[in-house]
N, C-alpha and C positions, 0 to 999 in steps of 0.2 A: 586541421581537422583530419588527421590521419585515420584511415579505416572507416570513414563515413562516406557513403555514396551520395552523389548529388541528389538523387531521388529522395533519399531519406532526410537529407538536410532541408529540403523544401516541402516535405510531406505535410507539415503543419500550417503552411501558408495558404491563404485564400487568394484567389485571383483578384486583382484590383479592378474596380469598375472603371470603364473608360471615362475620361474627363470630358465634360461638355461645357461649352461656353455660350452664354446668352448673347445674342446679337440682334440687330435690327437693320432693316433696309430703309435708307432715306428715300428711295424711289417709290416703292409700293407700300411702305410703312409696315411691312410684315415683321413679326417678332418670332424668333425661333431659337433653337439650341443647335450648336454646331460641334462636331467632334474636332479634335486637334488636327486631324488630317485634312479638314476642309479649310483651314486657316493658314496664312503665310505671314510671317513677321519680317520686316526689313528694318535693320538698325543702321541709321546713318550717323553722320558726325554731329547733327543737331536735332532738336525736337522737330524741326520742319521736315527733316528727311527720315524720321523714324515713324513707321506706320504699320498697320496690319491690313490684310486684304482677304476677301472671300468673294464667292459668287453667291448671290441671293438664291436660295433653293426655291423660292416662290415665283420670282419673276425673271431670274437668270441674268440680272444686271451685275456687272463687276462692282464691288464696293471697296473703297479704300478709306480708312479712318486713321487719324493720328493716334500714336501710342506713347503715352507718358511713361515715366519710370515704373509705376505700379502695374500698368497694363503689360509692359515688357516682362516684368517679373512673373506675373500670373501666366502669361502665354508660354514663356520659356519653361517654367516649372510644370506646365501642363502638357509639354511635349510637342508644342507647335514648331514646325520647321522654321529655322531662322536663317536669314541671309544678312551678312554684314556688308554694308555698302562702304566702299573706300573712295575718297575723292582724289583726283589727280590734280596736281598743281601745275 
């Protein structure tokens, strides 16, 4: 793209809407939407050690839920910060 400025290359693009994820709290039974920045994803060696977590915005309780392959795909694609867990033998 010789001769094209960065500003003109992006001039026709619209800003993307932030991704929101629907979630629920098992403690207070609240239902809400969370931004990617409010979630954390931990990917372990097995399905038992792969989960996502957040703090309930309604009652403040930390929530941890299992994350299957589809959930991992959606969360990583939506920009959720991911931690890869490594086991030591």
